[in-house]
C-alpha positions as CSV (number, residue, x, y, z in Angstrom):
1,X,149.6,234.0,121.3
2,X,153.1,232.6,119.7
3,X,154.0,233.6,116.9
4,X,155.6,230.5,115.0
5,X,158.8,231.3,113.6
6,X,162.4,230.3,116.2
7,X,163.3,227.4,116.2
8,X,161.9,225.7,112.7
9,X,162.5,228.4,111.1
10,X,166.2,228.4,112.4
11,X,166.7,224.6,111.3
12,X,165.4,225.8,107.7
13,X,167.9,228.7,107.6
14,X,170.7,226.5,109.5
15,X,169.8,224.0,106.6
16,X,171.1,226.5,104.1
17,X,167.1,226.0,102.9
18,X,165.2,229.0,101.0
19,X,161.7,226.8,101.8
20,X,159.1,229.9,103.4
21,X,158.3,229.4,106.7
22,X,154.2,231.6,107.3
23,X,154.2,234.5,109.2
24,X,151.0,234.6,110.6
25,X,150.4,234.9,114.1
26,X,149.4,231.3,115.6
27,X,150.6,229.2,118.0
28,X,153.9,228.0,117.9
29,X,152.4,224.0,117.5
30,X,151.4,224.7,114.9
31,X,153.7,224.3,112.0
32,X,153.9,224.9,108.3
33,X,156.4,224.8,105.0
34,X,156.0,226.1,101.5
35,X,159.2,224.5,100.0
36,X,160.4,226.6,96.6
37,X,162.4,224.6,93.4
38,X,166.0,224.5,95.1
39,X,166.9,221.7,97.4
40,X,166.4,218.7,95.0
41,X,167.9,216.5,92.6
42,X,165.6,216.8,89.4
43,X,167.0,218.4,86.7
44,X,166.5,219.6,83.3
45,X,163.1,221.7,83.6
46,X,161.7,219.7,87.3
47,X,165.0,220.9,89.1
48,X,165.5,220.9,91.7
49,X,163.1,219.7,94.4
50,X,160.1,219.0,91.9
51,X,157.7,217.3,94.2
52,X,155.3,216.3,91.7
53,X,154.6,212.9,90.7
54,X,152.1,213.6,87.8
55,X,154.5,216.0,86.1
56,X,157.1,213.5,83.8
57,X,159.8,213.9,85.9
58,X,162.2,210.3,86.9
59,X,160.3,209.1,89.4
60,X,163.2,208.2,91.3
61,X,164.3,212.3,91.5
62,X,161.0,212.7,93.1
63,X,161.0,210.2,95.5
64,X,164.1,211.5,97.2
65,X,163.1,215.2,96.9
66,X,160.1,213.8,98.6
67,X,162.4,211.7,100.8
68,X,164.3,215.2,101.6
69,X,160.7,217.4,102.1
70,X,160.4,213.9,105.0
71,X,163.2,214.7,107.1
72,X,161.4,218.3,108.3
73,X,158.4,216.5,108.8
74,X,156.8,214.4,111.7
75,X,155.0,211.9,109.7
76,X,154.2,211.8,105.4
77,X,151.9,214.4,104.0
78,X,148.3,213.3,103.3
79,X,148.8,214.3,99.8
80,X,145.0,215.3,97.7
81,X,144.4,214.1,94.0
82,X,143.2,217.8,93.5
83,X,140.6,218.6,90.9
84,X,140.6,222.4,91.1
85,X,137.2,221.3,92.6
86,X,135.1,222.6,95.9
87,X,135.2,219.2,97.8
88,X,136.9,219.5,101.7
89,X,138.0,216.2,103.0
90,X,138.2,215.4,107.3
91,X,141.2,213.9,108.2
92,X,140.2,212.5,111.6
93,X,141.5,209.6,113.3
94,X,140.0,206.8,111.3
95,X,139.9,208.8,107.7
96,X,143.8,209.3,107.6
97,X,144.7,207.4,104.3
98,X,147.9,204.7,104.7
99,X,151.1,204.6,103.0
100,X,149.8,203.0,99.8
101,X,146.1,204.0,100.4
102,X,144.9,206.7,97.4
103,X,144.4,209.9,97.7
104,X,141.6,212.0,98.8
105,X,139.8,213.4,95.4
106,X,139.3,217.3,97.3
107,X,140.9,220.3,96.7
108,X,141.4,221.0,100.4
109,X,141.4,219.1,103.7
110,X,140.7,219.6,107.6
111,X,142.4,217.8,110.7
112,X,141.8,218.0,114.3
113,X,144.6,215.3,115.5
114,X,148.2,216.1,115.9
115,X,151.1,214.9,113.4
116,X,148.9,214.4,110.5
117,X,150.4,216.6,107.8
118,X,148.4,218.4,104.8
119,X,149.4,218.8,101.4
120,X,148.5,220.9,98.9
121,X,150.8,220.5,95.3
122,X,151.2,223.8,93.5
123,X,152.6,226.2,90.1
124,X,150.9,229.0,90.7
125,X,147.8,227.9,92.1
126,X,146.8,229.7,95.1
127,X,147.9,227.7,98.3
128,X,145.9,228.8,101.5
129,X,146.2,228.3,105.0
130,X,143.8,228.0,108.3
131,X,144.3,227.7,111.7
132,X,141.6,227.8,114.9
133,X,143.1,230.9,117.0
134,X,143.9,228.5,119.6
135,X,145.6,225.7,117.7
136,X,143.2,222.4,117.6
137,X,142.1,222.3,113.8
138,X,143.7,223.8,110.6
139,X,143.2,223.4,107.1
140,X,145.0,223.1,103.7
141,X,143.4,224.3,100.3
142,X,144.6,224.2,97.0
143,X,142.3,227.6,95.1
144,X,143.3,228.6,92.0
145,X,140.6,230.5,89.6
146,X,138.1,227.6,89.7
147,X,138.6,226.3,93.1
148,X,137.8,229.8,94.3
149,X,135.2,230.3,92.4
150,X,133.6,227.0,93.0
151,X,133.5,228.1,96.6
152,X,136.4,225.8,97.7
153,X,137.9,228.6,100.6
154,X,134.2,229.1,101.8
155,X,133.9,225.4,102.1
156,X,137.0,225.0,103.9
157,X,135.8,227.0,106.5
158,X,132.7,225.7,107.0
159,X,134.2,222.6,107.5
160,X,136.4,223.2,109.9
161,X,133.5,223.6,112.7
162,X,134.4,227.1,114.7
163,X,133.9,230.8,114.4
164,X,135.2,232.2,111.2
165,X,136.4,235.0,113.4
166,X,138.9,232.1,115.4
167,X,140.8,231.5,112.0
168,X,143.5,232.8,110.9
169,X,144.3,232.4,107.5
170,X,147.5,232.6,105.6
171,X,147.8,232.8,101.9
172,X,151.6,231.5,99.9
173,X,152.9,231.8,96.9
174,X,150.9,231.8,93.9
175,X,150.8,233.4,90.3
176,X,151.0,237.3,90.4
177,X,148.4,239.7,89.3
178,X,150.6,240.8,86.5
179,X,151.6,237.9,84.8
180,X,147.9,236.3,84.8
181,X,146.1,237.3,82.3
182,X,142.7,235.6,81.5
183,X,139.6,236.0,79.0
184,X,135.8,236.6,79.6
185,X,135.5,233.0,80.4
186,X,137.6,233.4,83.9
187,X,135.7,236.6,84.8
188,X,132.2,235.4,83.9
189,X,132.7,232.7,86.7
190,X,132.8,235.0,89.4
191,X,130.6,237.1,91.3
192,X,130.3,241.0,90.8
193,X,132.1,241.3,94.0
194,X,135.2,239.1,93.5
195,X,135.2,240.4,89.8
196,X,135.4,244.4,91.4
197,X,138.2,243.0,93.7
198,X,140.1,241.3,91.9
199,X,139.9,241.7,88.2
200,X,141.6,244.9,86.3
201,X,140.1,245.4,82.6
202,X,143.2,245.3,80.0
203,X,140.5,245.6,76.8
204,X,140.1,243.4,74.2
205,X,138.3,240.9,76.4
206,X,141.4,240.7,78.4
207,X,141.8,241.0,82.1
208,X,144.6,240.6,85.1
209,X,143.4,238.5,87.7
210,X,144.6,238.3,90.9
211,X,143.9,236.0,93.2
212,X,145.3,236.8,96.5
213,X,142.6,239.6,95.9
214,X,140.0,237.6,95.4
215,X,140.8,235.3,97.9
216,X,141.2,238.0,100.5
217,X,137.6,238.6,100.1
218,X,136.5,235.2,100.1
219,X,137.5,234.6,103.5
220,X,136.6,238.2,104.7
221,X,132.5,237.2,103.0
222,X,132.6,233.8,104.9
223,X,133.7,235.7,108.6
224,X,138.0,235.4,108.3
225,X,139.0,238.5,110.0
226,X,142.9,237.8,109.8
227,X,144.2,237.0,106.3
228,X,148.2,237.0,106.8
229,X,150.8,236.5,103.9
230,X,150.6,237.4,99.9
231,X,152.2,239.0,97.4
232,X,154.8,236.5,96.1
233,X,154.8,235.8,92.2
234,X,154.9,232.2,91.0
235,X,155.7,233.2,87.2
236,X,158.5,236.3,87.6
237,X,160.5,234.7,90.4
238,X,161.7,231.3,88.3
239,X,165.1,231.1,90.3
240,X,162.7,230.3,93.5
241,X,159.9,228.8,91.6
242,X,158.1,226.9,89.8
243,X,155.0,228.3,86.7
244,X,153.2,226.1,85.3
245,X,152.1,229.5,82.5
246,X,155.8,230.1,82.8
247,X,156.5,226.0,81.4
248,X,153.4,224.1,80.9
249,X,156.3,220.7,81.4
250,X,157.5,221.5,84.7
251,X,157.6,220.5,88.8
252,X,155.4,221.5,91.6
253,X,156.3,222.8,95.2
254,X,154.4,222.0,98.2
255,X,152.7,224.1,101.2
256,X,152.9,221.8,104.1
257,X,150.7,222.1,108.4
258,X,150.4,220.4,110.7
259,X,149.8,221.0,114.8
260,X,152.6,219.2,116.2
261,X,151.8,217.4,120.4
């Protein structure tokens, strides 16, 4: 097994980008990027690499930011219309949206096609990448607390159509536990096992929620044994990440995944 690090990571470093190349034991043809808020043209609350088209940012700036991102991709990303739900879209050769088509309404996507770039936009919710050990099928999921509670990760694993033990996962930048205070309504949305794994009581009906721990538990319950990444906090690291909880009017980063030929 070759870990995908050298060539692509060197290219990002040579360009002076602080974007994240996932460190996970997948074949070299599995390529992925997690962008940061840096290397774009947006200003103010959206400075600088805002990739979200529905944030209130100048559309021309977002278009230029996406053009800059596209320099590192084999094709335009298939963006999802994210609704914090459990639905997964499978993108085969007959179901890949064209440039002017509407984005699929889903919070996860699966493909076996080469050079189809799966993308999710984030600003605190947890992005999860999934890949078969042999590199034949991939998936990406947008997993905020609502999506996690409704089963988006279990659905993404099932939609890949392979043995879960053959799946390798990577957890990207999300809000950290110490910054993510929630109420009892959020706790009540989860099963007791999730609460045990991912919530710490603060008293007076408040809890700290650990999206990383909940995601790991859900993946392990689904049979995924190799779970990598985690440890970021989009809320506290304002120099590198946008955060919706920190600033409601803000930009979006992207996490992207594809199979190279």
